[in-house]
KOLKEGU-64699 format. One record per residue (C-alpha): residue in one letter; residue number from 1; x, y, z. Coordinates in steps of 0.5 Angstrom, whole numbers, plus 2048, in hexadecimal, padded with zeros to 3 digits. Example, Ala and Ser with C-alpha at 12.3 -4.5 7.8 and 13.67 -1.06 7.14 Angstrom:
2
(r 'A' 1 (819 7F7 810))
(r 'S' 2 (81B 7FE 80E))
REM end
This chain:
103
(r 'M' 1 (801 831 896))
(r 'N' 2 (7FC 833 892))
(r 'D' 3 (7FF 838 88E))
(r 'E' 4 (804 833 88D))
(r 'R' 5 (800 82E 88A))
(r 'I' 6 (7FC 834 885))
(r 'Q' 7 (803 836 883))
(r 'Q' 8 (805 82E 881))
(r 'V' 9 (7FE 82E 87D))
(r 'I' 10 (800 834 879))
(r 'A' 11 (807 832 878))
(r 'I' 12 (804 82B 876))
(r 'E' 13 (7FF 82E 871))
(r 'K' 14 (804 833 86E))
(r 'E' 15 (809 82D 86D))
(r 'A' 16 (803 829 86A))
(r 'Q' 17 (801 82F 866))
(r 'Q' 18 (808 830 863))
(r 'I' 19 (808 829 862))
(r 'Q' 20 (802 829 85E))
(r 'D' 21 (804 82F 85A))
(r 'A' 22 (80A 82B 858))
(r 'A' 23 (806 825 856))
(r 'V' 24 (802 82A 852))
(r 'R' 25 (808 82D 84E))
(r 'D' 26 (80B 826 84D))
(r 'S' 27 (804 824 84A))
(r 'E' 28 (804 82A 845))
(r 'Q' 29 (80B 829 844))
(r 'L' 30 (80A 821 843))
(r 'L' 31 (804 823 83E))
(r 'M' 32 (808 828 83A))
(r 'L' 33 (80D 823 839))
(r 'A' 34 (809 81E 837))
(r 'N' 35 (805 822 832))
(r 'Q' 36 (80B 824 82F))
(r 'E' 37 (80D 81D 82E))
(r 'V' 38 (806 81B 82B))
(r 'D' 39 (808 821 826))
(r 'K' 40 (80E 81E 824))
(r 'I' 41 (80B 817 823))
(r 'I' 42 (806 81A 81F))
(r 'E' 43 (80B 81E 81B))
(r 'Q' 44 (80F 818 81A))
(r 'A' 45 (809 813 818))
(r 'Q' 46 (807 819 813))
(r 'K' 47 (80D 819 810))
(r 'E' 48 (80E 812 80F))
(r 'A' 49 (807 811 80C))
(r 'R' 50 (809 816 807))
(r 'L' 51 (80F 812 806))
(r 'A' 52 (80B 80C 805))
(r 'A' 53 (806 80F 801))
(r 'Q' 54 (80B 812 7FC))
(r 'Q' 55 (80E 80C 7FB))
(r 'L' 56 (808 809 7FA))
(r 'V' 57 (806 80E 7F4))
(r 'A' 58 (80D 80D 7F2))
(r 'E' 59 (80C 805 7F1))
(r 'A' 60 (805 806 7EE))
(r 'Q' 61 (808 80B 7E9))
(r 'A' 62 (80E 807 7E7))
(r 'K' 63 (809 801 7E6))
(r 'E' 64 (804 805 7E2))
(r 'E' 65 (80A 808 7DE))
(r 'S' 66 (80D 801 7DD))
(r 'T' 67 (806 7FE 7DB))
(r 'R' 68 (806 804 7D6))
(r 'I' 69 (80C 802 7D3))
(r 'L' 70 (80B 7FB 7D2))
(r 'N' 71 (805 7FC 7CF))
(r 'E' 72 (808 800 7CA))
(r 'V' 73 (80E 7FB 7C9))
(r 'E' 74 (809 7F6 7C8))
(r 'E' 75 (805 7FB 7C3))
(r 'K' 76 (80B 7FC 7BF))
(r 'I' 77 (80D 7F4 7BF))
(r 'K' 78 (807 7F3 7BC))
(r 'Q' 79 (807 7F8 7B7))
(r 'A' 80 (80F 7F5 7B5))
(r 'Q' 81 (80B 7EE 7B4))
(r 'N' 82 (806 7F1 7B0))
(r 'L' 83 (80B 7F4 7AB))
(r 'S' 84 (810 7EF 7AC))
(r 'G' 85 (80A 7E9 7AA))
(r 'K' 86 (809 7EE 7A3))
(r 'N' 87 (810 7EF 7A2))
(r 'F' 88 (811 7E7 7A2))
(r 'D' 89 (80B 7E6 79D))
(r 'R' 90 (80F 7EB 798))
(r 'A' 91 (815 7E8 799))
(r 'V' 92 (813 7E1 798))
(r 'T' 93 (80F 7E4 792))
(r 'Y' 94 (816 7E8 78F))
(r 'V' 95 (81A 7E1 791))
(r 'L' 96 (815 7DD 78D))
(r 'D' 97 (815 7E2 787))
(r 'R' 98 (81C 7E2 787))
(r 'V' 99 (81D 7DA 787))
(r 'I' 100 (817 7D9 782))
(r 'G' 101 (81A 7DF 77E))
(r 'K' 102 (815 7E4 77E))
(r 'E' 103 (81A 7EA 77F))
REM end
């Protein structure tokens, strides 16, 4: 009966070892899958961050370009106003000269 008990203990220990080995394999596989998933999440986050950064840069450049164009247009308007003011004075002088008969 002692041999029978020893065989049972050996069988139980063997089964316990198999269960432990399976658990170790499962945990290693789960760790590998978790690492792969983390890598995918990091890669996706990096893609999204790069895209967001590109959009921010594009928006900033567009605003900068708009500001530059607006400044140029305002300068041209000022120049046109100055020129039209000078031409207006000359036109008034011309008309007055014509009215009073200088030309």
